[in-house]
Backbone as a ProteinNet text record, in pm:
[ID]
protein_1_A
[PRIMARY]
XXXXXXXXXXXXXXXXXXXXXXXXXXXXXXXXXXXXXXXXXXXXXXXXXXXXXXXXXXXXXXXXXXXXXXXXXXXXXXXXXXXXXXXXXXXXXXXXXXXXXXXXXXXXXXXXXXXXXXXXXXXXXXXXXXXXXXXXXXXXXXXXXXXXXXXXXXXXXXXXXXXXXXXXXXXXXXXXXXXXXXXXXXXXXXXXXXXXXXXXXXXXXXXXXXXXXXXXXXXXXXXXXXXXXXXXXXXXXXXXXXXX
[TERTIARY]
-2077.2	-2213	-2313.6	-2419.1	-2520.9	-2611.4	-2681.5	-2769.3	-2894.8	-2962.8	-3084.5	-3202.7	-3308.6	-3425.9	-3534.5	-3507.8	-3608.5	-3687.2	-3815	-3896	-3845.2	-3850.1	-3804.3	-3920.7	-3900.1	-4001.4	-3947.1	-4036.6	-3993.1	-3925.7	-3833.4	-3762.4	-3851.2	-3874.3	-3961.9	-3904.7	-3993.6	-3950.5	-3897.3	-3782.2	-3722.8	-3793	-3796.5	-3846.2	-3743	-3774.6	-3679.1	-3640.8	-3510.8	-3469.3	-3524.5	-3566.3	-3622.1	-3546	-3501.7	-3420.5	-3495.2	-3628.4	-3705.6	-3719.5	-3680.8	-3688.7	-3592.6	-3640.1	-3553.6	-3436.7	-3323.6	-3202.5	-3147.6	-3115.8	-3040.7	-2900.8	-2801.7	-2663	-2589.8	-2533.8	-2460.3	-2316.2	-2225.5	-2084.3	-1999.7	-1875.7	-1782.1	-1682.1	-1574.5	-1471.8	-1518.4	-1433.8	-1467	-1481.7	-1580.3	-1593.7	-1671	-1741.2	-1817.1	-1962.7	-2004.5	-2141.4	-2236.8	-2183.7	-2271.3	-2364.4	-2310.3	-2390.9	-2506.6	-2479.9	-2584.7	-2692.7	-2650.2	-2745	-2828.7	-2763.7	-2835.9	-2934.8	-2896.5	-2989.6	-3113.5	-3094.2	-3208	-3296.2	-3234	-3312.1	-3393.8	-3331	-3401.2	-3517.1	-3496.3	-3604.8	-3718.5	-3684.2	-3786.5	-3867.8	-3799.4	-3866.7	-3926.6	-3878.3	-3923.2	-3860.4	-3741.2	-3671.8	-3568.4	-3521.3	-3412.8	-3282.2	-3182.2	-3054	-2940.6	-2839.8	-2719.3	-2598.7	-2522.5	-2398.6	-2283.7	-2236.6	-2135.6	-2002.4	-1970.4	-1847.2	-1849.3	-1967	-1980.8	-1966.7	-2006.1	-1991.1	-1844.2	-1756.1	-1613.9	-1558	-1611.1	-1570.8	-1618.1	-1741.4	-1793.8	-1710.1	-1671.2	-1588.4	-1454.1	-1396	-1270	-1284.4	-1394.6	-1418.8	-1444.7	-1521.3	-1548.1	-1419.1	-1326.2	-1197.4	-1117.1	-1116.8	-1045.1	-1104.5	-1236.3	-1302.4	-1279.5	-1270.1	-1252.1	-1105.1	-1015.3	-872.9	-823.5	-890.4	-847.4	-755.6	-635.5	-537.1	-576	-535.6	-572.5	-494.9	-392.6	-322.5	-367.3	-468	-524.1	-642.7	-615.1	-719.9	-824.7	-781.6	-876.1	-969.2	-911.8	-991.5	-1087.3	-1042.1	-1127.6	-1243	-1214.8	-1320.3	-1425.1	-1380.4	-1474.2	-1558.1	-1494.1	-1566.5	-1666.5	-1629.3	-1717.3	-1847.7	-1843.1	-1962.8	-2054.7	-2000.6	-2075.8	-2111	-2037.2	-2060.9	-2197.5	-2260.4	-2396.8	-2393.9	-2451.9	-2453.2	-2591.7	-2622.6	-2748.7	-2739.7	-2840	-2846.9	-2988	-2997.9	-3128.3	-3122.1	-3236.7	-3241	-3230.4	-3150.6	-3136.4	-3224.4	-3344.6	-3442.3	-3393.3	-3317.4	-3276.6	-3184.5	-3096.6	-3002.7	-3041.6	-3138.9	-3179.5	-3073.3	-2992.6	-2885	-2904.4	-2825.6	-2830.9	-2731.4	-2779.3	-2693.7	-2642.4	-2515.4	-2455.1	-2454.5	-2504.3	-2517.6	-2425.9	-2354.2	-2271.1	-2318.8	-2364.1	-2422	-2534.6	-2613.2	-2727.3	-2694	-2567.1	-2523	-2488.4	-2535	-2502.8	-2356.3	-2275.3	-2131.8	-2092.2	-2188.8	-2164.1	-2044.2	-2033.2	-1922.2	-1788.4	-1786.4	-1660.3	-1606.4	-1694.4	-1646.3	-1624.1	-1642.7	-1624.5	-1493.2	-1401.8	-1271.4	-1179.7	-1069.1	-973	-912.8	-884.1	-826.1	-924.3	-1051.7	-1152.8	-1159.4	-1141.3	-1140	-1020.9	-905.6	-786.3	-803.9	-861.8	-885.6	-983.2	-1085.9	-1184	-1118.4	-1029	-960.6	-873.7	-814.3	-730.4	-813.2	-923.4	-1003.2	-1075.6	-1109.9	-1181.2	-1093.8	-962.7	-872	-849.7	-907.9	-887	-998	-964.6	-1066.8	-1158.8	-1105.2	-1189	-1289.2	-1251.6	-1343.9	-1456.5	-1422.4	-1524.3	-1618.7	-1563.3	-1647.6	-1743.8	-1694	-1776.3	-1889.7	-1867.4	-1967.8	-2061.7	-2032.1	-2110.8	-2257.7	-2288	-2428.1	-2493.9	-2419.2	-2476.5	-2523.4	-2446.9	-2488.3	-2611.8	-2613.1	-2727.9	-2854.6	-2840.9	-2957.9	-3031.7	-2970.7	-3039.1	-3143.9	-3141.5	-3235.5	-3371.5	-3463.1	-3596.7	-3697.1	-3825.9	-3927.5	-3935.6	-3969.5	-4009.2	-3891.8	-3769.6	-3653.7	-3532.2	-3416.6	-3291.6	-3208.2	-3154.9	-3054	-2921	-2830	-2703.8	-2587.5	-2514.3	-2406.1	-2273.5	-2181.8	-2053.4	-1955.1	-1870.8	-1769.2	-1782.4	-1854.3	-1873.2	-2018	-2109.2	-2250.8	-2301.9	-2268	-2318.6	-2237.3	-2116.9	-2030.7	-2027.4	-2036.5	-2020.5	-2142	-2182.3	-2286.8	-2423.8	-2458.4	-2587.5	-2565.8	-2504.7	-2481.2	-2609.9	-2723	-2851.6	-2934.7	-2872.3	-2943.9	-3010.3	-3133.6	-3208.3	-3151	-3098.4	-3038.7	-2897.9	-2799.3	-2661.1	-2607.1	-2555.6	-2501	-2355	-2267.2	-2128.2	-2093.6	-2069.4	-2036.5	-1885.5	-1843	-1701.4	-1687.9	-1565.8	-1530.1	-1378.8	-1322.7	-1177.3	-1128.3	-1004.7	-946.3	-937.6	-908.6	-899.2	-1032.7	-1141.3	-1273	-1313.8	-1282.2	-1316.3	-1239.1	-1112.6	-1032.1	-1088.9	-1132.4	-1190	-1317	-1401.8	-1524.3	-1492	-1391.9	-1356.7	-1300	-1219.4	-1165	-1277.8	-1377.3	-1491.6	-1565.7	-1586.1	-1652.7	-1576.8	-1444.5	-1362.1	-1364.3	-1353.9	-1354.8	-1488.1	-1597.1	-1729.5	-1736.8	-1651.6	-1646	-1537.6	-1475.2	-1371.7	-1235.9	-1216.7	-1090.8	-1016.8	-894.3	-816.4	-757.2	-745	-692.5	-618.2	-511.6	-429.8	-484.6	-514	-576.2	-486	-356.3	-262.9	-255.1	-254.6	-247	-374	-488.7	-614.4	-619.1	-573.1	-571.4	-480.8	-364.6	-271.5	-333	-402.7	-466.9	-578.1	-654.3	-762.2	-704.5	-597.7	-533.8	-480.7	-421.7	-367.9	-480.4	-591.8	-704.1	-766.6	-777.6	-828.3	-742.6	-611.4	-519.1	-538.9	-551.4	-573.7	-705.1	-810	-942.4	-950.7	-883.6	-893.2	-798.6	-691.8	-593	-603.1	-694.4	-704.3	-753.9	-711.9	-748	-896	-951.8	-1091.6	-1182.6	-1273.4	-1376.2	-1318.6	-1230.3	-1172.7	-1277.5	-1249	-1338.5	-1338.9	-1454.9	-1470.1	-1618.9	-1649	-1789.1	-1836.2	-1958.4	-2017.8	-2039	-2027.3	-2045	-2178.5	-2282.2	-2415.1	-2451.8	-2351.3	-2377.6	-2382.9	-2464.1	-2466.9	-2364	-2263.6	-2157.6	-2191.4	-2175.8	-2207.9	-2091.7	-2039.8	-1932.2	-1995.9	-1969.8	-2032.1	-1941.9	-1827.5	-1728.6	-1788	-1868.7	-1923	-2073.4	-2126.9	-2271.5	-2309.1	-2424.9	-2477.4	-2542.9	-2565.6	-2632.2	-2772.4	-2841.3	-2976.1	-2974.2	-2873	-2861.7	-2835	-2744.2	-2712.7	-2836.4	-2907.4	-3030	-3129.2	-3147.8	-3244.4	-3204.4	-3076.1	-3030	-3055.3	-3017.4	-3030.3	-3176.9	-3256.8	-3399	-3466.8	-3422.8	-3477.5	-3443.8	-3323.1	-3283	-3367.3	-3388.9	-3471	-3615.2	-3667.5	-3805.2	-3817.4	-3716.9	-3719	-3711.9	-3651.8	-3642.9	-3770.2	-3869.3	-3996.6	-4016.9	-3931.4	-3943.6	-3958.6	-4010.3	-4020.8	-4145.4
1110.3	1149.6	1049	1023.1	930.1	997.4	913.3	968.7	1025.7	1114.1	1177.8	1125.3	1090.7	1035.5	1140.5	1247.1	1350.5	1316.5	1354	1320.7	1391.9	1322.3	1379.3	1448.4	1571.2	1645.5	1682.3	1712.5	1750.5	1885.9	1905.8	2032.5	2135.2	2250.1	2351.5	2402.8	2440.3	2499.3	2640	2671.7	2802.9	2911.1	3027.4	3144.8	3254.1	3374.7	3484.1	3507.8	3511.3	3530.1	3659	3652.7	3766.9	3783.2	3904.8	3927.2	3894.3	3901.5	3872.4	3722.9	3639.5	3494.8	3454.5	3378.7	3344.5	3254.8	3278	3198.5	3153.3	3026	2972.1	2943.1	3018.7	3002.4	2914.1	2804	2710.2	2704.2	2757.4	2762.1	2678.8	2655.3	2581.6	2507.3	2457.7	2385.6	2248.5	2178.6	2045.5	1947.2	1856.8	1748.5	1777.4	1889.9	1921.7	1876.2	1823.9	1774.8	1870.6	1967.7	2066.4	2000.6	1911.2	1850.8	1769.4	1688.1	1606.7	1695.2	1798.8	1890.5	1963.4	2018.7	2100.2	2017.7	1895.2	1809.1	1780.7	1753.1	1724.5	1847.4	1964.3	2087.3	2117.1	2101.6	2129.5	2034.3	1907.3	1809.5	1839	1871.3	1894.4	2020.2	2127.8	2254.4	2261.3	2175.6	2183.1	2298.5	2340.6	2454	2406.9	2501.2	2475.3	2459.8	2400.8	2381	2420.1	2482.2	2520.5	2462.7	2378.6	2323.6	2393.6	2505.1	2584.9	2512.4	2427.7	2351.2	2259	2199.2	2111.9	2190	2318.3	2399.5	2407.1	2429.7	2437.9	2301.3	2195.9	2061.8	2034.3	2077.4	2061.4	2139.9	2260.3	2341.4	2273.2	2214.5	2142.5	2028.3	1952.8	1842.6	1895.5	2003.9	2063.3	2109.9	2163.6	2208.4	2090.8	1980.5	1861.1	1812.2	1810.2	1761.9	1855.3	1984.8	2083.3	2108.5	2052	2072.1	2209.1	2271.4	2402.1	2379.4	2432	2412.3	2489.4	2438	2502.2	2631.1	2657.9	2786.2	2885.2	2846.4	2934.6	3008.8	3118.8	3189.4	3248.8	3297.1	3354.2	3245.5	3131.3	3021.5	2965.6	2955.5	2904	2999.6	3130.1	3228.7	3224.6	3207.6	3197.8	3071.3	2961.6	2836.1	2846.4	2916.2	2931.7	3001.3	3088.6	3161.2	3076.9	2968.2	2898.8	2753.5	2685.8	2541	2513.8	2403.1	2368.6	2286.1	2340.5	2271.3	2283.2	2188.5	2194.2	2093.4	2095.8	2002.2	1946.8	1821.1	1755.9	1654.6	1627.5	1527	1388.1	1303.8	1163.9	1083.1	1042.4	981.7	855.2	770.9	642.7	661.5	760.6	784	903.2	981.2	1097.5	1205.1	1213.9	1311.4	1402.8	1509	1601.3	1556.5	1534.8	1493.2	1616.1	1612.3	1721.5	1684	1775.5	1747.9	1837.2	1777.3	1850.4	1814.1	1914.2	1889.9	1787.4	1795	1706.5	1567.1	1537.8	1405.3	1407.6	1306.9	1295.6	1254.7	1346.4	1319.9	1326.5	1300.2	1311.8	1228.9	1106.4	1019.5	1074.2	1124.4	1174.9	1296	1379.7	1502.8	1488.1	1368.4	1348.6	1279.1	1272.1	1213.2	1316.1	1269.5	1360.4	1454.4	1401.8	1485.6	1592.8	1557.6	1656.9	1768	1732.3	1833	1926	1869.1	1952.9	2045.2	1992.9	2075.7	2188.7	2157.2	2258.4	2369.1	2331.6	2431.2	2522.5	2465.7	2544.9	2648.8	2605.1	2699.3	2799.1	2756.9	2846.2	2960	2946.7	3050.8	3161.1	3146.9	3243.1	3349.6	3474.6	3579.2	3593.7	3585.3	3602.4	3488.4	3369.5	3255.8	3278.2	3322.6	3348.2	3458.7	3560.9	3669.4	3616	3527.5	3473.2	3387.2	3323.2	3232.6	3299.8	3422.8	3487.4	3499.4	3557.7	3575.2	3441.8	3346.3	3215.3	3148.2	3169.6	3115.2	3189.1	3320.1	3397.5	3364.7	3316.4	3282.2	3160	3086.2	2972.8	3019.7	3146.5	3200.4	3220.6	3131.2	3140.6	3079	3117.8	3069.2	2916.5	2856.3	2922.9	2960.6	2917	2948.9	2871.2	2902.8	2839.4	2799.2	2677.6	2631.8	2638.5	2724.7	2747.8	2690.4	2598.1	2523.8	2571	2616.2	2658.7	2708.2	2801.2	2859.7	3011.4	3071.1	3216.2	3254.5	3162.8	3190.6	3307.6	3310	3414.4	3541.5	3537.2	3655.2	3727.1	3652.4	3713	3690.4	3566.2	3534.8	3582.8	3553.3	3596.4	3666.1	3784.1	3853.7	3895.7	3895.5	3932	3809.3	3692.7	3570.2	3587.1	3539.1	3555	3467.1	3351	3259	3223.8	3238	3203.6	3105.4	2994	2888.6	2865.5	2849.2	2816	2690.3	2579.3	2452	2436.5	2378	2349.6	2206.3	2154.9	2025.8	2018.6	1937.8	1924.5	1859	1889.6	1828.7	1677.9	1631.2	1487.2	1418	1479	1419.6	1424.3	1531	1540.4	1438.1	1415.6	1314.9	1175.4	1150.6	1020.6	995.4	1098.8	1084	1056.8	1127.6	1109.3	969.6	920.8	785.8	683	702.5	610.8	613.1	733.8	744.6	667.6	683.2	615.5	464.7	420.5	277.3	215	290.7	240.4	218.6	289.4	273.9	174.4	109.6	12.5	73.7	199.1	269.6	285.9	235.6	249.9	390.5	445.2	581	592.4	671.4	694.1	812.7	791.3	895.7	1018.3	997.8	1109.9	1191.3	1120.8	1190.5	1271.6	1213.8	1285.7	1409	1395.5	1508.6	1619.3	1581.6	1680.8	1752.1	1676.7	1736.2	1832.7	1794.6	1881.4	2010.4	1998.5	2118	2209.1	2149.3	2228.4	2299.3	2229.1	2290.6	2401.2	2379.7	2485	2610.5	2590.9	2703.8	2778.7	2703	2767.2	2844.7	2782	2843.8	2967.4	2963.5	3074.8	3189.6	3161.5	3264.9	3320.5	3265.8	3316.5	3460.8	3535.6	3677.8	3697.3	3607.4	3620.9	3537.6	3603	3536.8	3428.5	3464.1	3362.9	3298.3	3175.7	3102.7	3167.9	3214.7	3271.4	3280.3	3281.1	3291.8	3436.3	3454.2	3587.8	3632	3762.5	3810.6	3772	3758.1	3725.9	3578.5	3493	3350.4	3277.7	3173.3	3084.7	2974.7	2964.6	2865.1	2738.1	2623.6	2494.1	2398.3	2340.9	2242	2104.3	2036.5	1906.4	1789.2	1815.2	1710.2	1589.3	1613	1504.3	1490	1540.6	1538.6	1450.8	1387.7	1310.9	1405.8	1357	1438.6	1477.5	1386.6	1416.8	1528.3	1528	1633.3	1768.3	1770.5	1895.8	1947.1	1856.1	1894.6	1957.6	1895.2	1946.7	2085.5	2105.2	2236.6	2344.1	2313.1	2412.5	2437.5	2331.7	2349.7	2435.8	2421.8	2505.3	2652.3	2678.9	2816	2871.7	2788	2830.5	2857.5	2769.1	2785.6	2912.9	2937.4	3058.7	3183.7	3169.8	3283.6	3305.2	3222.1	3241.7	3156.8	3054.3	2967.3	2822.8	2736.8	2595.7	2563.1
1436.4	1475.8	1420.8	1493.6	1448.6	1347.1	1269.8	1167.8	1231.7	1156.5	1205.7	1126	1194	1127.9	1116.9	1040	1017.9	892.2	884.6	767.5	642.7	529.7	403.7	334.8	294.1	221.8	85.3	-6.9	-140.2	-137.1	-230.3	-238.9	-306.5	-244.8	-305.2	-436.5	-528.4	-654.3	-627.8	-685	-661.6	-741.9	-686.9	-757	-739.5	-781.7	-769.5	-623.9	-591.7	-452.1	-392.9	-267.6	-196.8	-66.7	-37.4	81.7	209.9	205.6	325.9	351.2	255.5	274.3	386.6	487.4	600.4	561.7	627.2	604.9	739.2	748.2	861.2	809.1	855.9	812.1	911.8	862.9	948.1	899.6	979.2	942.2	1037.8	995.3	1078.6	993.6	1053.6	978.8	933	859.4	809.2	925.4	913.1	1008.4	1134.8	1140.6	1262.7	1254.8	1139.4	1125.3	1057.8	983.3	918.6	817.7	735	630	684.5	786.2	848	908.6	979.4	1042.2	938.6	836.6	738.3	656.9	621.6	547.6	631.4	761	848.1	868.2	884.4	900.4	775.4	658.2	533.5	512.5	545	529.4	625.9	749.3	851	821.8	781.6	755.7	615.5	525.1	386.1	311.9	356.1	294.6	192.7	112	19.2	97.4	35.1	101.4	7.5	64.7	-9.4	64.1	-3.5	50.9	-20.7	38.1	-31.3	-41.5	58.7	49.8	-70.6	-96.2	-212.2	-342	-340.8	-461.1	-501.9	-404.7	-436.5	-475.6	-416.1	-457.4	-600.7	-631.2	-767.2	-867.3	-827.8	-916.8	-942	-837	-854.6	-953.1	-941.4	-1034.3	-1175	-1185.3	-1316.6	-1381.8	-1302.1	-1354.9	-1409.1	-1336	-1383.2	-1514.5	-1523.9	-1646.3	-1763.7	-1733.6	-1840.7	-1872.9	-1793.8	-1817.3	-1774.7	-1676.6	-1626.6	-1506.9	-1513.8	-1407.2	-1281.8	-1165.9	-1040.4	-1013.9	-1093.5	-1080.9	-1187.6	-1267.6	-1370.6	-1308.6	-1239.1	-1167.4	-1260.7	-1375.5	-1472	-1524.7	-1560.8	-1613.1	-1509.3	-1384.6	-1277.8	-1248	-1249.2	-1224.1	-1334.9	-1459.4	-1570.9	-1559.5	-1521.8	-1505.2	-1391.1	-1284.5	-1168.5	-1206	-1302.8	-1344.7	-1432	-1491.1	-1595.1	-1566	-1477.5	-1465.4	-1403	-1447.7	-1406.5	-1278.8	-1170.5	-1041.5	-979.6	-892.8	-817.9	-704.3	-615.8	-504.5	-497	-457	-445.2	-332.4	-272	-167.1	-228.1	-165	-203.8	-108	-152.1	-61	7.7	-62.4	-4	115.7	110.3	218.8	306.5	262.1	339.2	342.5	238	232.1	113.1	108.4	-3.8	-110.2	-231.5	-341.5	-416.5	-456.8	-533.7	-681.2	-763.8	-906.2	-988.9	-1082.8	-1178.4	-1317.4	-1393.3	-1525.7	-1518.7	-1409.2	-1394	-1343.7	-1320.6	-1276.6	-1128.3	-1055.4	-913	-899.1	-847.6	-832.2	-684.6	-596.9	-453.6	-409.3	-459	-419.1	-468.3	-590.7	-648.2	-573.9	-518.5	-455.3	-305.1	-251.5	-107.5	-74.4	-168.9	-143	-77.3	-18.6	43	-60.6	-180.4	-285.5	-330.6	-338.7	-376.5	-273.3	-146.2	-41.1	-52.8	-85.9	-105.6	-225.1	-333.6	-451.6	-419.4	-341.3	-302.5	-222.1	-131	-48.7	-134.6	-239.5	-329.7	-405.3	-466.8	-546.8	-457.6	-334.6	-243.6	-193.8	-205.7	-158.3	-261	-380.7	-489.5	-484	-455.6	-441.7	-562.3	-682.9	-802	-816.8	-772.1	-775.8	-674.2	-554.7	-453.3	-499.5	-564.2	-616.5	-722	-808.7	-916.4	-862.8	-748.3	-692.8	-593.2	-554.5	-450.2	-486.7	-601.4	-639.8	-668.9	-722.7	-751.1	-621.2	-513.7	-384.6	-331.7	-346.7	-298.8	-375.1	-498.6	-578.1	-524.1	-432.5	-370.9	-269.7	-235.6	-137.7	-203.1	-175.5	-232.3	-135	-146.8	-53.4	-54	59.8	185.3	275.6	245.1	327.7	279.9	338.2	295.7	416.4	411.8	506.1	431.7	477.6	408	488.9	429.3	493.6	436.2	522.6	468.7	572	527.8	615.1	625.4	530.6	534.6	507.2	536.5	509.8	593.8	721.9	809.4	809.7	752.8	753.1	619	507.8	374.8	285	268.8	171	218.3	344.1	398	532.4	532.1	659.1	728.4	654.2	712.7	750.1	754.7	791.8	927.9	937.2	1061.7	1173.8	1137.7	1234.8	1188.4	1279.6	1245.9	1348.5	1298.3	1382.9	1342.5	1441.9	1413.2	1492.4	1419.2	1482.1	1495.3	1605.9	1627.3	1679.6	1676.3	1735.9	1733.3	1819.6	1822.2	1693.6	1654.9	1535.5	1550.7	1671.3	1695	1671.9	1721.2	1702.5	1555.3	1488.7	1346.2	1264.8	1299.8	1231.3	1257.5	1381	1414.6	1332.7	1318.9	1240	1094	1042.1	901.8	878.5	972.6	957.2	955.6	1041.7	1043.1	910.6	854.8	725.5	618.6	618.1	517.9	538.3	663.1	690.4	655.3	674	634.9	484	411.3	265.4	223.1	323.3	292.2	265.1	307.1	283.3	414.8	421.9	544.5	549.9	669	683.5	814.9	814.7	933.4	1010.8	1139.7	1220.8	1233.3	1254.5	1268.9	1140	1026.5	897.3	872.6	906.8	889.1	979.2	1102.3	1194.5	1143	1088.5	1033.2	913.9	828.9	712.1	754.2	855.6	904.8	962.2	1040	1096.1	986.7	882.9	771.9	697.4	679.1	608.3	691.3	823.4	911.4	899.2	894.5	884.4	753	641.7	511.7	511.9	564.1	561	650.6	765.3	859.7	827	749.7	719.8	578.4	495.8	359.3	361.1	261.1	254.5	224.2	142.6	101.3	190.3	260.4	341.2	431	523.4	612	702.2	742.6	831.1	969.3	1010.8	1145.3	1176.8	1305.5	1346.4	1335.4	1288.3	1287.6	1431.7	1460.4	1598	1659.9	1577.4	1628.7	1610.4	1587.3	1569.4	1704	1710.9	1826.8	1802.8	1890.3	1873.5	1951.4	1884.2	1943.1	1920.6	2028.5	2019.9	2007.4	1895.6	1869	1906.1	1969.3	1995.4	2066.4	2169.3	2250.1	2234	2123.8	2103.8	1985.1	1995.2	1882.6	1783.6	1663.3	1561.6	1606.2	1674.8	1722.9	1827	1913.3	2014.3	1949.1	1851.9	1782.2	1709.2	1643.3	1573.5	1670.4	1786	1883.8	1932.4	1959.2	2005.7	1900.1	1775.2	1668.7	1635.1	1632.4	1601.1	1707.2	1832.1	1939	1915.9	1867.7	1835.7	1721.7	1619.6	1506.1	1550.3	1633.2	1681.7	1766	1849.9	1932.1	1846.1	1727.3	1634.9	1555.2	1575.7	1509.5	1386.5	1366.8	1250.2	1298.3	1210.9	1246	1326.5
[MASK]
++++++++++++++++++++++++++++++++++++++++++++++++++++++++++++++++++++++++++++++++++++++++++++++++++++++++++++++++++++++++++++++++++++++++++++++++++++++++++++++++++++++++++++++++++++++++++++++++++++++++++++++++++++++++++++++++++++++++++++++++++++

């Protein structure tokens, strides 16, 4: 997907979460363009942003740093309640930076291994329970753009706008290979496609908050669409809902 040239605005200061604060929940599997879309929406609207997928990636990295094993469910759940995380706009790239203990670790958590680690910790019910309220605490004025896999079904079931993005596994693998090659990393398209399919299966079949579209979500296939086109479609939905 091509980049989006939306204006960058400062991140609003958070206050006590209020249920009436509007939420746009954007869900879907890996590689459909959720991050690009959500960063652009947050910048354009001046709203807060929550990247829940990055939260699990951050937790995986925090576990490695703390020496907590991925099969230690008790230890991971305890860590999930305590580790220091946040998100901020990265002005130079126009993207959302992920912070662990105040340090920008966006590059460290965007590797294939970090994604596998995130999928492992995300499948643990006690970890998801521990992170549920922490995710809801991102809901503060003037609004929240929530990026994830269960934003519209579990975390914010009362979200005013729900979007579910899809794309073929082949197209998602092609996008991921391009991202890796842009970083000077060679990648096999077939292997990436197999990994994406395996992750989709784990995410959709897990007992806790499986990946699925909310009944009232607007589903958008991004396979043959540019990021600008997806942004325009979603922004139109938000505007029709009385926001933006």
